[in-house]
Backbone as XML, in Angstrom:
<?xml version="1.0"?>
<chain id="A" units="angstrom">
  <residue number="1" name="MET">
    <atom name="N" x="-27.722" y="48.497" z="26.842"/>
    <atom name="CA" x="-27.091" y="47.374" z="26.573"/>
    <atom name="C" x="-27.661" y="46.092" z="26.763"/>
  </residue>
  <residue number="2" name="LYS">
    <atom name="N" x="-28.689" y="46.048" z="27.640"/>
    <atom name="CA" x="-29.227" y="44.550" z="27.732"/>
    <atom name="C" x="-29.995" y="44.446" z="26.607"/>
  </residue>
  <residue number="3" name="VAL">
    <atom name="N" x="-30.709" y="45.112" z="26.232"/>
    <atom name="CA" x="-31.319" y="45.052" z="24.696"/>
    <atom name="C" x="-30.511" y="44.540" z="23.642"/>
  </residue>
  <residue number="4" name="HIS">
    <atom name="N" x="-28.778" y="45.217" z="23.401"/>
    <atom name="CA" x="-28.243" y="44.526" z="22.268"/>
    <atom name="C" x="-27.996" y="42.882" z="22.742"/>
  </residue>
  <residue number="5" name="TYR">
    <atom name="N" x="-27.714" y="42.542" z="23.810"/>
    <atom name="CA" x="-27.670" y="41.420" z="24.097"/>
    <atom name="C" x="-28.629" y="40.598" z="23.814"/>
  </residue>
  <residue number="6" name="ILE">
    <atom name="N" x="-29.698" y="40.880" z="23.881"/>
    <atom name="CA" x="-31.103" y="40.048" z="23.792"/>
    <atom name="C" x="-31.123" y="39.846" z="22.268"/>
  </residue>
  <residue number="7" name="ASN">
    <atom name="N" x="-30.949" y="41.035" z="21.916"/>
    <atom name="CA" x="-31.177" y="41.058" z="20.030"/>
    <atom name="C" x="-30.119" y="40.488" z="19.638"/>
  </residue>
  <residue number="8" name="ILE">
    <atom name="N" x="-29.127" y="40.033" z="20.131"/>
    <atom name="CA" x="-27.869" y="39.345" z="19.262"/>
    <atom name="C" x="-28.285" y="37.903" z="19.426"/>
  </residue>
  <residue number="9" name="LEU">
    <atom name="N" x="-28.699" y="37.617" z="20.860"/>
    <atom name="CA" x="-29.186" y="36.217" z="21.324"/>
    <atom name="C" x="-30.141" y="35.535" z="20.275"/>
  </residue>
  <residue number="10" name="LEU">
    <atom name="N" x="-31.349" y="36.801" z="20.307"/>
    <atom name="CA" x="-32.365" y="36.230" z="19.287"/>
    <atom name="C" x="-32.252" y="36.474" z="17.849"/>
  </residue>
  <residue number="11" name="PHE">
    <atom name="N" x="-31.090" y="37.152" z="17.374"/>
    <atom name="CA" x="-30.526" y="36.845" z="15.961"/>
    <atom name="C" x="-29.901" y="35.583" z="15.558"/>
  </residue>
  <residue number="12" name="ALA">
    <atom name="N" x="-28.648" y="35.086" z="16.839"/>
    <atom name="CA" x="-28.088" y="34.099" z="16.634"/>
    <atom name="C" x="-28.886" y="32.656" z="16.612"/>
  </residue>
  <residue number="13" name="LEU">
    <atom name="N" x="-30.045" y="32.467" z="17.511"/>
    <atom name="CA" x="-30.619" y="31.282" z="17.282"/>
    <atom name="C" x="-31.249" y="31.004" z="16.185"/>
  </residue>
  <residue number="14" name="PRO">
    <atom name="N" x="-31.995" y="31.866" z="15.722"/>
    <atom name="CA" x="-32.705" y="31.412" z="14.397"/>
    <atom name="C" x="-31.396" y="31.093" z="13.170"/>
  </residue>
  <residue number="15" name="LEU">
    <atom name="N" x="-30.092" y="32.050" z="13.447"/>
    <atom name="CA" x="-29.475" y="31.786" z="12.520"/>
    <atom name="C" x="-28.738" y="30.624" z="12.327"/>
  </residue>
  <residue number="16" name="ASN">
    <atom name="N" x="-28.522" y="29.851" z="13.562"/>
    <atom name="CA" x="-28.018" y="28.762" z="14.053"/>
    <atom name="C" x="-29.346" y="27.861" z="13.492"/>
  </residue>
  <residue number="17" name="ILE">
    <atom name="N" x="-30.236" y="27.703" z="13.539"/>
    <atom name="CA" x="-31.065" y="26.990" z="12.806"/>
    <atom name="C" x="-31.091" y="27.052" z="11.666"/>
  </residue>
  <residue number="18" name="LEU">
    <atom name="N" x="-31.141" y="28.289" z="10.638"/>
    <atom name="CA" x="-31.146" y="28.111" z="9.416"/>
    <atom name="C" x="-29.768" y="27.377" z="8.762"/>
  </residue>
  <residue number="19" name="VAL">
    <atom name="N" x="-28.451" y="27.618" z="9.279"/>
    <atom name="CA" x="-27.475" y="27.304" z="8.867"/>
    <atom name="C" x="-27.164" y="25.493" z="9.067"/>
  </residue>
  <residue number="20" name="GLY">
    <atom name="N" x="-27.792" y="25.146" z="10.258"/>
    <atom name="CA" x="-27.409" y="23.372" z="10.790"/>
    <atom name="C" x="-28.996" y="22.980" z="10.082"/>
  </residue>
  <residue number="21" name="SER">
    <atom name="N" x="-29.568" y="23.347" z="9.404"/>
    <atom name="CA" x="-30.844" y="22.468" z="9.231"/>
    <atom name="C" x="-30.537" y="21.380" z="8.297"/>
  </residue>
  <residue number="22" name="PRO">
    <atom name="N" x="-31.122" y="20.072" z="8.488"/>
    <atom name="CA" x="-30.924" y="19.234" z="8.075"/>
    <atom name="C" x="-31.518" y="18.790" z="6.565"/>
  </residue>
  <residue number="23" name="HIS">
    <atom name="N" x="-32.320" y="19.838" z="6.329"/>
    <atom name="CA" x="-33.435" y="19.618" z="5.224"/>
    <atom name="C" x="-32.899" y="20.317" z="3.662"/>
  </residue>
  <residue number="24" name="LYS">
    <atom name="N" x="-31.389" y="20.288" z="3.482"/>
    <atom name="CA" x="-30.771" y="20.603" z="2.322"/>
    <atom name="C" x="-30.936" y="20.014" z="1.313"/>
  </residue>
  <residue number="25" name="LYS">
    <atom name="N" x="-31.333" y="20.826" z="0.254"/>
    <atom name="CA" x="-31.764" y="20.128" z="-1.082"/>
    <atom name="C" x="-30.447" y="19.785" z="-1.664"/>
  </residue>
  <residue number="26" name="PRO">
    <atom name="N" x="-30.666" y="18.513" z="-2.368"/>
    <atom name="CA" x="-29.528" y="17.683" z="-3.039"/>
    <atom name="C" x="-29.015" y="18.380" z="-3.925"/>
  </residue>
  <residue number="27" name="SER">
    <atom name="N" x="-27.964" y="18.559" z="-4.166"/>
    <atom name="CA" x="-26.756" y="18.953" z="-5.478"/>
    <atom name="C" x="-27.770" y="18.649" z="-6.520"/>
  </residue>
  <residue number="28" name="ILE">
    <atom name="N" x="-27.816" y="19.387" z="-7.917"/>
    <atom name="CA" x="-28.335" y="18.969" z="-9.026"/>
    <atom name="C" x="-27.568" y="18.370" z="-9.764"/>
  </residue>
  <residue number="29" name="THR">
    <atom name="N" x="-26.180" y="18.515" z="-9.493"/>
    <atom name="CA" x="-24.820" y="17.403" z="-10.553"/>
    <atom name="C" x="-24.967" y="16.311" z="-9.901"/>
  </residue>
  <residue number="30" name="PRO">
    <atom name="N" x="-25.227" y="15.443" z="-10.323"/>
    <atom name="CA" x="-24.663" y="14.046" z="-9.978"/>
    <atom name="C" x="-23.216" y="13.530" z="-9.625"/>
  </residue>
  <residue number="31" name="ASN">
    <atom name="N" x="-22.794" y="13.087" z="-8.937"/>
    <atom name="CA" x="-21.819" y="12.334" z="-8.096"/>
    <atom name="C" x="-21.205" y="11.208" z="-8.571"/>
  </residue>
  <residue number="32" name="PHE">
    <atom name="N" x="-20.269" y="11.449" z="-9.743"/>
    <atom name="CA" x="-19.946" y="10.322" z="-10.243"/>
    <atom name="C" x="-18.678" y="9.886" z="-9.871"/>
  </residue>
  <residue number="33" name="PRO">
    <atom name="N" x="-18.105" y="8.511" z="-9.373"/>
    <atom name="CA" x="-16.785" y="8.028" z="-9.032"/>
    <atom name="C" x="-15.896" y="8.561" z="-10.121"/>
  </residue>
  <residue number="34" name="PRO">
    <atom name="N" x="-14.436" y="8.738" z="-9.619"/>
    <atom name="CA" x="-13.356" y="8.927" z="-10.430"/>
    <atom name="C" x="-12.866" y="7.754" z="-11.600"/>
  </residue>
  <residue number="35" name="ASN">
    <atom name="N" x="-12.781" y="7.962" z="-12.583"/>
    <atom name="CA" x="-12.345" y="6.931" z="-13.189"/>
    <atom name="C" x="-10.650" y="6.617" z="-12.882"/>
  </residue>
  <residue number="36" name="THR">
    <atom name="N" x="-10.562" y="4.926" z="-12.735"/>
    <atom name="CA" x="-8.952" y="4.756" z="-12.659"/>
    <atom name="C" x="-8.608" y="4.383" z="-13.760"/>
  </residue>
  <residue number="37" name="ARG">
    <atom name="N" x="-7.376" y="4.963" z="-13.856"/>
    <atom name="CA" x="-6.335" y="4.699" z="-15.241"/>
    <atom name="C" x="-5.358" y="3.846" z="-14.616"/>
  </residue>
  <residue number="38" name="LEU">
    <atom name="N" x="-5.097" y="2.785" z="-14.759"/>
    <atom name="CA" x="-3.725" y="2.046" z="-14.337"/>
    <atom name="C" x="-2.923" y="1.653" z="-15.624"/>
  </residue>
  <residue number="39" name="LEU">
    <atom name="N" x="-1.559" y="1.492" z="-15.581"/>
    <atom name="CA" x="-0.769" y="1.291" z="-16.722"/>
    <atom name="C" x="-0.845" y="-0.385" z="-16.334"/>
  </residue>
  <residue number="40" name="CYS">
    <atom name="N" x="-0.902" y="-1.180" z="-17.607"/>
    <atom name="CA" x="-0.964" y="-2.412" z="-17.432"/>
    <atom name="C" x="0.479" y="-2.925" z="-18.118"/>
  </residue>
  <residue number="41" name="ASP">
    <atom name="N" x="0.845" y="-4.334" z="-17.556"/>
    <atom name="CA" x="1.881" y="-4.612" z="-18.358"/>
    <atom name="C" x="1.449" y="-5.552" z="-19.490"/>
  </residue>
  <residue number="42" name="CYS">
    <atom name="N" x="1.799" y="-5.082" z="-20.361"/>
    <atom name="CA" x="1.427" y="-5.907" z="-21.695"/>
    <atom name="C" x="2.666" y="-6.489" z="-22.526"/>
  </residue>
  <residue number="43" name="GLU">
    <atom name="N" x="2.178" y="-7.351" z="-23.341"/>
    <atom name="CA" x="3.693" y="-7.644" z="-24.785"/>
    <atom name="C" x="3.375" y="-6.987" z="-25.798"/>
  </residue>
  <residue number="44" name="LEU">
    <atom name="N" x="2.937" y="-5.865" z="-26.082"/>
    <atom name="CA" x="2.828" y="-5.342" z="-27.317"/>
    <atom name="C" x="3.965" y="-4.415" z="-27.583"/>
  </residue>
  <residue number="45" name="TYR">
    <atom name="N" x="4.843" y="-3.579" z="-26.231"/>
    <atom name="CA" x="5.817" y="-3.103" z="-26.487"/>
    <atom name="C" x="7.277" y="-3.734" z="-25.854"/>
  </residue>
  <residue number="46" name="SER">
    <atom name="N" x="6.929" y="-5.305" z="-25.903"/>
    <atom name="CA" x="8.033" y="-5.734" z="-25.127"/>
    <atom name="C" x="9.572" y="-5.953" z="-25.916"/>
  </residue>
  <residue number="47" name="PRO">
    <atom name="N" x="10.539" y="-6.040" z="-25.672"/>
    <atom name="CA" x="12.059" y="-6.175" z="-26.403"/>
    <atom name="C" x="11.803" y="-7.150" z="-27.470"/>
  </residue>
  <residue number="48" name="ALA">
    <atom name="N" x="10.992" y="-7.932" z="-27.203"/>
    <atom name="CA" x="10.843" y="-9.187" z="-27.832"/>
    <atom name="C" x="10.341" y="-8.809" z="-29.717"/>
  </residue>
  <residue number="49" name="ASN">
    <atom name="N" x="9.344" y="-8.051" z="-29.798"/>
    <atom name="CA" x="9.016" y="-7.524" z="-30.497"/>
    <atom name="C" x="9.357" y="-6.589" z="-31.457"/>
  </residue>
  <residue number="50" name="TYR">
    <atom name="N" x="10.880" y="-6.362" z="-30.795"/>
    <atom name="CA" x="11.717" y="-5.469" z="-32.043"/>
    <atom name="C" x="13.210" y="-6.289" z="-32.285"/>
  </residue>
  <residue number="51" name="ASP">
    <atom name="N" x="13.748" y="-7.529" z="-31.724"/>
    <atom name="CA" x="14.408" y="-7.876" z="-31.685"/>
    <atom name="C" x="14.891" y="-7.903" z="-33.412"/>
  </residue>
  <residue number="52" name="ASP">
    <atom name="N" x="14.205" y="-8.569" z="-33.857"/>
    <atom name="CA" x="14.375" y="-8.901" z="-35.767"/>
    <atom name="C" x="14.209" y="-7.733" z="-36.421"/>
  </residue>
  <residue number="53" name="ASP">
    <atom name="N" x="13.685" y="-6.740" z="-36.054"/>
    <atom name="CA" x="13.750" y="-5.654" z="-37.227"/>
    <atom name="C" x="15.149" y="-4.583" z="-37.217"/>
  </residue>
  <residue number="54" name="PRO">
    <atom name="N" x="15.179" y="-4.689" z="-38.504"/>
    <atom name="CA" x="17.200" y="-4.215" z="-38.340"/>
    <atom name="C" x="16.778" y="-2.545" z="-37.977"/>
  </residue>
  <residue number="55" name="GLN">
    <atom name="N" x="15.876" y="-1.969" z="-38.687"/>
    <atom name="CA" x="15.469" y="-0.351" z="-38.236"/>
    <atom name="C" x="15.811" y="-0.050" z="-36.794"/>
  </residue>
  <residue number="56" name="MET">
    <atom name="N" x="14.788" y="-1.009" z="-35.852"/>
    <atom name="CA" x="14.717" y="-0.628" z="-34.647"/>
    <atom name="C" x="16.136" y="-1.161" z="-33.978"/>
  </residue>
  <residue number="57" name="LYS">
    <atom name="N" x="16.813" y="-1.927" z="-34.578"/>
    <atom name="CA" x="18.292" y="-2.437" z="-33.860"/>
    <atom name="C" x="19.182" y="-0.994" z="-34.038"/>
  </residue>
  <residue number="58" name="LYS">
    <atom name="N" x="18.882" y="-0.696" z="-35.551"/>
    <atom name="CA" x="19.691" y="0.786" z="-35.544"/>
    <atom name="C" x="19.486" y="1.782" z="-34.789"/>
  </residue>
  <residue number="59" name="ILE">
    <atom name="N" x="18.300" y="2.165" z="-34.531"/>
    <atom name="CA" x="17.898" y="3.319" z="-33.362"/>
    <atom name="C" x="18.453" y="2.853" z="-32.224"/>
  </residue>
  <residue number="60" name="MET">
    <atom name="N" x="18.330" y="1.614" z="-31.853"/>
    <atom name="CA" x="18.802" y="1.415" z="-30.129"/>
    <atom name="C" x="20.078" y="1.411" z="-29.969"/>
  </residue>
  <residue number="61" name="GLU">
    <atom name="N" x="20.847" y="0.905" z="-31.157"/>
    <atom name="CA" x="21.887" y="1.243" z="-30.980"/>
    <atom name="C" x="22.856" y="2.524" z="-30.940"/>
  </residue>
  <residue number="62" name="ASN">
    <atom name="N" x="21.985" y="3.506" z="-31.905"/>
    <atom name="CA" x="22.424" y="4.899" z="-31.742"/>
    <atom name="C" x="22.421" y="5.286" z="-30.372"/>
  </residue>
  <residue number="63" name="PHE">
    <atom name="N" x="20.722" y="4.941" z="-29.685"/>
    <atom name="CA" x="20.387" y="5.841" z="-28.679"/>
    <atom name="C" x="21.399" y="5.434" z="-27.429"/>
  </residue>
  <residue number="64" name="ASP">
    <atom name="N" x="21.850" y="3.866" z="-27.556"/>
    <atom name="CA" x="22.869" y="3.561" z="-26.619"/>
    <atom name="C" x="24.126" y="4.327" z="-26.511"/>
  </residue>
  <residue number="65" name="ARG">
    <atom name="N" x="24.440" y="4.540" z="-27.918"/>
    <atom name="CA" x="25.786" y="5.262" z="-27.925"/>
    <atom name="C" x="25.626" y="6.512" z="-27.619"/>
  </residue>
  <residue number="66" name="GLN">
    <atom name="N" x="24.812" y="7.090" z="-27.964"/>
    <atom name="CA" x="24.484" y="8.501" z="-27.615"/>
    <atom name="C" x="24.537" y="9.081" z="-25.985"/>
  </residue>
  <residue number="67" name="THR">
    <atom name="N" x="23.695" y="7.863" z="-25.308"/>
    <atom name="CA" x="23.511" y="7.844" z="-23.847"/>
    <atom name="C" x="25.046" y="7.482" z="-23.157"/>
  </residue>
  <residue number="68" name="SER">
    <atom name="N" x="25.323" y="6.569" z="-23.887"/>
    <atom name="CA" x="26.929" y="6.525" z="-23.212"/>
    <atom name="C" x="27.826" y="7.474" z="-23.078"/>
  </residue>
  <residue number="69" name="GLN">
    <atom name="N" x="27.704" y="7.967" z="-24.610"/>
    <atom name="CA" x="28.723" y="9.349" z="-24.601"/>
    <atom name="C" x="27.959" y="10.185" z="-23.888"/>
  </residue>
  <residue number="70" name="ARG">
    <atom name="N" x="26.977" y="10.473" z="-23.520"/>
    <atom name="CA" x="26.665" y="11.717" z="-22.579"/>
    <atom name="C" x="26.840" y="11.207" z="-20.949"/>
  </residue>
  <residue number="71" name="PHE">
    <atom name="N" x="27.138" y="10.006" z="-20.748"/>
    <atom name="CA" x="27.495" y="9.580" z="-19.534"/>
    <atom name="C" x="28.981" y="9.917" z="-19.022"/>
  </residue>
  <residue number="72" name="HIS">
    <atom name="N" x="29.659" y="9.812" z="-20.308"/>
    <atom name="CA" x="30.977" y="9.555" z="-20.031"/>
    <atom name="C" x="31.477" y="11.607" z="-19.915"/>
  </residue>
  <residue number="73" name="GLU">
    <atom name="N" x="30.620" y="12.467" z="-20.784"/>
    <atom name="CA" x="30.936" y="13.649" z="-20.644"/>
    <atom name="C" x="30.324" y="14.264" z="-19.189"/>
  </residue>
  <residue number="74" name="TYR">
    <atom name="N" x="29.313" y="13.689" z="-18.854"/>
    <atom name="CA" x="28.772" y="14.202" z="-17.445"/>
    <atom name="C" x="30.007" y="13.798" z="-16.341"/>
  </residue>
  <residue number="75" name="ASP">
    <atom name="N" x="30.532" y="12.375" z="-16.119"/>
    <atom name="CA" x="31.602" y="12.093" z="-15.680"/>
    <atom name="C" x="32.994" y="13.111" z="-15.846"/>
  </residue>
  <residue number="76" name="GLU">
    <atom name="N" x="33.239" y="13.207" z="-16.841"/>
    <atom name="CA" x="34.462" y="14.332" z="-16.745"/>
    <atom name="C" x="34.048" y="15.446" z="-16.279"/>
  </residue>
  <residue number="77" name="ARG">
    <atom name="N" x="33.117" y="16.200" z="-16.587"/>
    <atom name="CA" x="32.647" y="17.218" z="-16.084"/>
    <atom name="C" x="32.499" y="17.279" z="-14.355"/>
  </residue>
  <residue number="78" name="MET">
    <atom name="N" x="32.035" y="16.521" z="-14.123"/>
    <atom name="CA" x="31.783" y="15.774" z="-12.331"/>
    <atom name="C" x="33.561" y="15.781" z="-11.736"/>
  </residue>
  <residue number="79" name="LYS">
    <atom name="N" x="34.098" y="15.019" z="-12.639"/>
    <atom name="CA" x="35.778" y="14.955" z="-12.013"/>
    <atom name="C" x="36.366" y="16.280" z="-11.959"/>
  </residue>
  <residue number="80" name="THR">
    <atom name="N" x="36.088" y="16.992" z="-13.049"/>
    <atom name="CA" x="36.901" y="18.539" z="-13.385"/>
    <atom name="C" x="36.165" y="18.990" z="-11.737"/>
  </residue>
  <residue number="81" name="THR">
    <atom name="N" x="34.964" y="19.152" z="-11.965"/>
    <atom name="CA" x="34.236" y="20.215" z="-10.668"/>
    <atom name="C" x="34.558" y="19.573" z="-9.400"/>
  </residue>
  <residue number="82" name="ARG">
    <atom name="N" x="34.617" y="18.589" z="-9.189"/>
    <atom name="CA" x="35.260" y="18.039" z="-7.800"/>
    <atom name="C" x="36.831" y="18.329" z="-7.738"/>
  </residue>
  <residue number="83" name="GLN">
    <atom name="N" x="37.487" y="18.253" z="-8.718"/>
    <atom name="CA" x="38.936" y="18.389" z="-8.511"/>
    <atom name="C" x="39.419" y="20.216" z="-7.939"/>
  </residue>
  <residue number="84" name="LYS">
    <atom name="N" x="38.440" y="21.293" z="-8.492"/>
    <atom name="CA" x="38.825" y="22.171" z="-8.337"/>
    <atom name="C" x="38.382" y="22.724" z="-6.696"/>
  </residue>
</chain>
């Protein structure tokens, strides 16, 4: 049994040296920093650009009408479910 302990210790020592060796080869792939993508506040999509456009006014009115209708329908559904 003593022989096995010695073999284990003799095997573990070179294994620790190989694993913990500081002389590793550098990786082949370069390490690039990630690109940062941020949203910026710009005047391109501001409402002032669309105020004078009649087509855009019609689209915005239609959207407002549909969303308000959906909110009213949702309110009615919530009232009926709360009453049950």
